[in-house]
C-alpha positions as CSV (number, residue, x, y, z in Angstrom):
1,X,-41.6,-62.5,27.8
2,X,-42.0,-59.7,30.3
3,X,-39.7,-61.2,32.7
4,X,-36.5,-59.2,32.1
5,X,-38.1,-56.5,29.9
6,X,-40.5,-55.2,32.3
7,X,-39.1,-56.5,35.5
8,X,-41.8,-59.2,36.0
9,X,-39.4,-60.9,38.6
10,X,-41.4,-63.8,40.0
11,X,-44.3,-63.2,37.8
12,X,-44.5,-65.1,34.6
13,X,-46.3,-63.7,31.4
14,X,-45.2,-64.2,27.8
15,X,-46.3,-65.2,24.4
16,X,-45.5,-67.5,21.6
17,X,-46.2,-67.0,17.9
18,X,-46.7,-70.2,16.0
19,X,-47.0,-69.6,12.2
20,X,-50.3,-71.1,10.7
21,X,-48.4,-72.8,8.0
22,X,-45.8,-74.5,10.2
23,X,-46.3,-78.4,10.0
24,X,-44.8,-81.5,11.3
25,X,-43.4,-84.1,8.7
26,X,-46.8,-85.9,8.8
27,X,-48.5,-82.7,7.8
28,X,-50.3,-81.9,11.1
29,X,-50.1,-78.4,12.4
30,X,-47.6,-77.5,15.0
31,X,-50.0,-74.8,16.4
32,X,-52.7,-77.4,17.1
33,X,-50.1,-79.6,18.8
34,X,-48.8,-76.7,20.7
35,X,-52.3,-75.6,21.8
36,X,-53.1,-79.0,23.1
37,X,-49.9,-79.2,25.1
38,X,-50.5,-75.7,26.6
39,X,-54.1,-76.1,27.5
40,X,-53.2,-79.4,29.1
41,X,-50.3,-78.3,31.2
42,X,-51.1,-74.7,31.8
43,X,-54.2,-72.9,33.0
44,X,-53.2,-69.4,31.9
45,X,-52.0,-66.3,33.4
46,X,-54.3,-64.8,36.3
47,X,-56.3,-61.6,35.4
48,X,-53.9,-59.3,37.5
49,X,-50.9,-60.6,35.5
50,X,-52.6,-60.1,32.1
51,X,-53.7,-56.6,33.1
52,X,-50.0,-55.8,34.3
53,X,-49.0,-57.0,30.8
54,X,-51.5,-54.7,29.2
55,X,-50.2,-51.8,31.4
56,X,-46.7,-52.5,30.2
57,X,-47.7,-52.1,26.5
58,X,-49.4,-48.9,27.1
59,X,-47.5,-45.6,26.2
60,X,-47.1,-44.9,29.9
61,X,-45.9,-48.4,30.5
62,X,-43.5,-48.4,27.7
63,X,-42.1,-45.0,28.8
64,X,-41.5,-46.4,32.4
65,X,-39.9,-49.6,30.9
66,X,-37.5,-47.3,28.7
67,X,-36.7,-45.2,31.8
68,X,-35.9,-48.5,33.8
69,X,-33.8,-49.9,31.1
70,X,-31.8,-46.6,31.1
71,X,-31.5,-46.6,34.8
72,X,-30.2,-50.3,35.0
73,X,-28.0,-49.8,32.1
74,X,-26.3,-46.8,34.1
75,X,-25.9,-49.3,36.9
76,X,-24.2,-51.7,34.4
77,X,-21.7,-49.0,33.5
78,X,-20.7,-48.7,37.3
79,X,-20.2,-52.3,37.3
80,X,-18.2,-52.4,34.1
81,X,-16.2,-49.7,35.9
82,X,-15.3,-52.2,38.7
83,X,-13.9,-54.7,36.0
84,X,-11.6,-51.9,34.8
85,X,-10.7,-51.1,38.5
86,X,-9.7,-54.7,38.9
87,X,-8.0,-55.0,35.6
88,X,-10.5,-58.0,34.6
89,X,-11.9,-58.4,31.1
90,X,-15.7,-58.9,31.0
91,X,-18.6,-59.6,28.6
92,X,-22.0,-57.9,28.9
93,X,-23.3,-54.8,30.7
94,X,-23.8,-52.8,27.5
95,X,-27.0,-54.1,26.2
96,X,-27.9,-56.2,29.3
97,X,-27.9,-55.6,33.0
98,X,-25.5,-58.6,33.5
99,X,-21.7,-58.4,33.5
100,X,-19.6,-61.6,33.5
101,X,-16.1,-60.9,34.8
102,X,-13.4,-63.2,33.7
103,X,-11.5,-64.3,36.7
104,X,-8.5,-65.4,34.9
105,X,-8.8,-69.1,35.9
106,X,-9.9,-68.7,39.5
107,X,-12.7,-70.6,40.8
108,X,-16.0,-68.9,40.6
109,X,-17.3,-70.5,43.7
110,X,-14.2,-69.5,45.8
111,X,-14.2,-65.9,44.4
112,X,-18.1,-65.7,45.2
113,X,-17.5,-66.9,48.8
114,X,-14.6,-64.6,49.4
115,X,-16.5,-61.5,48.2
116,X,-19.5,-62.6,50.3
117,X,-17.3,-63.1,53.5
118,X,-15.2,-60.2,52.9
119,X,-17.1,-57.4,51.4
120,X,-20.8,-58.6,52.3
121,X,-21.7,-58.3,48.5
122,X,-23.8,-61.1,46.7
123,X,-22.4,-61.9,43.3
124,X,-23.2,-65.1,41.2
125,X,-20.7,-67.8,40.6
126,X,-20.4,-68.6,36.8
127,X,-20.3,-72.3,37.6
128,X,-24.0,-72.0,38.2
129,X,-24.4,-71.5,34.5
130,X,-22.9,-74.8,33.7
131,X,-19.2,-75.9,32.9
132,X,-18.8,-73.1,30.4
133,X,-19.5,-70.4,33.3
134,X,-16.8,-71.6,35.5
135,X,-13.9,-69.0,35.8
136,X,-16.5,-66.2,35.6
137,X,-18.5,-64.2,38.0
138,X,-21.9,-62.6,37.2
139,X,-22.7,-59.2,38.4
140,X,-26.4,-57.9,38.3
141,X,-27.2,-54.2,37.6
142,X,-30.8,-54.9,39.0
143,X,-30.3,-52.8,42.3
144,X,-30.3,-49.3,43.5
145,X,-27.6,-46.8,42.1
146,X,-26.3,-46.4,45.5
147,X,-26.0,-50.1,46.1
148,X,-24.2,-50.7,42.9
149,X,-21.7,-47.9,43.7
150,X,-21.4,-49.3,47.2
151,X,-20.7,-52.8,45.8
152,X,-18.1,-51.3,43.4
153,X,-16.3,-49.7,46.1
154,X,-16.1,-52.8,48.6
155,X,-15.3,-55.2,45.7
156,X,-12.6,-52.9,44.5
157,X,-10.9,-53.0,48.0
158,X,-10.3,-56.8,47.4
159,X,-7.9,-56.5,44.5
160,X,-5.8,-59.4,46.3
161,X,-8.7,-61.8,45.2
162,X,-8.1,-61.1,41.6
163,X,-4.3,-60.9,41.4
């Protein structure tokens, strides 16, 4: 999929590889069934989306994507620094643009609301990812460098929320 790799936010383009030899227990081919389901439920990607995908796979496109990945991982390093500022453990932000802060048992929704009200910074409550996400807050590095630096500064001023 190009969704995260190439920043195709709001645009869907991906691929699936179904091995020719893969069969169901009755001997029918999985690819035949997969093809039937896909052509029944999906009309395909538009020409402009397909051309965007091809551009991503060109030498210039892959260089641009590599540059963007480096940029967003730089933003993630800034947000990991926020976790250090607050004395919180975290997951992610090294090979992904998302950092999950461990809220040490605090409510992710309450923390999200307090940060939004007090710092005017949007975060993502971990509870939105299911029961296992409760107690975590997700930060996204998909923003400008300046916005990540400002978010770090504003949230770092809310240490009382994390004590």
